[in-house]
N, C-alpha and C positions, 0 to 999 in steps of 0.2 A: 702211493695210491694203491689201495687194495681194491680190486674189482672182483666182485663175485660172479662166477659164471652163471648163465641162465640155467634155470632148473631143467632137468631133462624132459619133463612132461609138458613143457610149454610149447604151444603151437599156435599159429595165427588163427583167427576166427574163420569159420566156414564162410565161403562166399554166399551172398544172398541168393535165394532160390528165384528162378525165373517166374514171372507172373505179376499180378498187381502188387504194388508196394504201398505201404502206409505212408501218407504224407501229412505233416503237421502244418496247418494253415493258421497263421496268427495275424493280428492287426498290427498297425504301426505302434511303435513304442510310445507310451504316454509321456515319457520324459524327453522326447525329441524336440520339444519346443514348437511343434506344429500347431498353429492356430489360424483358423480362417480369418479373413479380413472382417473386422467388426464395423458395423455401422454405428456411428456416434452422432446423435442429434445435437449434443452440446458442441461438438466440433463443427458441425454444419452451421450452427448458429454463430459460433465465434468467427468462422471464416466468411460469414455472410454470403453463403452460396445460394443457389436457386432453391435447393431443398430446404435450407434454413429459412429462407424467405417464405416458402410455402407453409412451413409450420407456423411461423409468426402470423401470416395472413389468416390461417385457419383459426388461430386463437382469437384474433381481432374480429373475424366474422362471427364466431360463436358468442363473443361478448356483445357485439352489436345486435345480433339476433335476440339475445336475452334482454337487452335494454329495450328493444322495440316491442317485444312481447309484454314486458312489465308496463311500459308506458301505455301501450294499447289497452291492457287490462285496467289500468288506473283510469284512463280516459273513459272507458266503458262504464266503470262504476260511477264516476262523476256525472256522466251523462244520464245514467239511470237515476241517480239521486235528483238531478235537476228535473227530469221528467216526472218523477214522483212528486216533487214539490209543486210543479205546475198542474198536475192532474188531481192532486188531493184538494178537496174543498176545505182545507184547514186554515183558511185565512183568519177566522175569528179565534182560533185556539192559540193561547199564549201561555208561556211558563215563565214566571217571574217578570212579567210584563214584556217579554220578548216573544215575538211570533214564532210558532213552531217551525215554519220553513227556514227562518233565519238560524235557529238553533241547529237544525239538521244540517244546513250548509256550513255553518260556522264551526260547530263542535263535532259533528258526526263524521266529518271528513278526515280529521286528524288520525284516528285509529286506522283508517284505510291507508293513509299516507305512510304511517309507520309500518303497517303490515307489508305493503308493497316494497318499502325500503329494506325490510328484514329479509323478505324472500329474494330480492335482487342480490343483496350482499351474500347470502348463503350460496346461491347458484353461481355467482361470479367467482367466489372462493373455490367452489367445486371445480369449475372450468380451469382455473389456474392451477389447482392441485393436480388435476389430471395431466395438464401440460408439464408440470414439474416432475411428476412421476414418469412420464414418457422420456424426459430428458435424462433423469437419473437412472432409469432402467437401461438405457442404451450405453451408459458409462460403465456400469457394473456388470 
């Protein structure tokens, strides 16, 4: 074993000067696996906890509110058509031998029914999509 002697000019570093020192401040290492506790809506739903029940009740309430609004709007339109038929003096007017009020009530209401159904389906799907996004957002 051949060991070389230290070079003659080598000397230890000078001691630090007194006074304020420079300090490096860093955050925690990103690879340490530190992660805050995450709130998962899907876990709350699976465990049937109070929070999960709150989310489900909220979805049911929003769907019920939507159904009541659409049903109320439909009822108002039907009542308006009925009042229009009663107030119009069109008893003598007929189309293809069918009185105009009968045509209005019999055929004119179906586009209203289809329109209300389409609006309800779109809004209900939007409510469910928002709920599904909330659940999937908390997972990822």
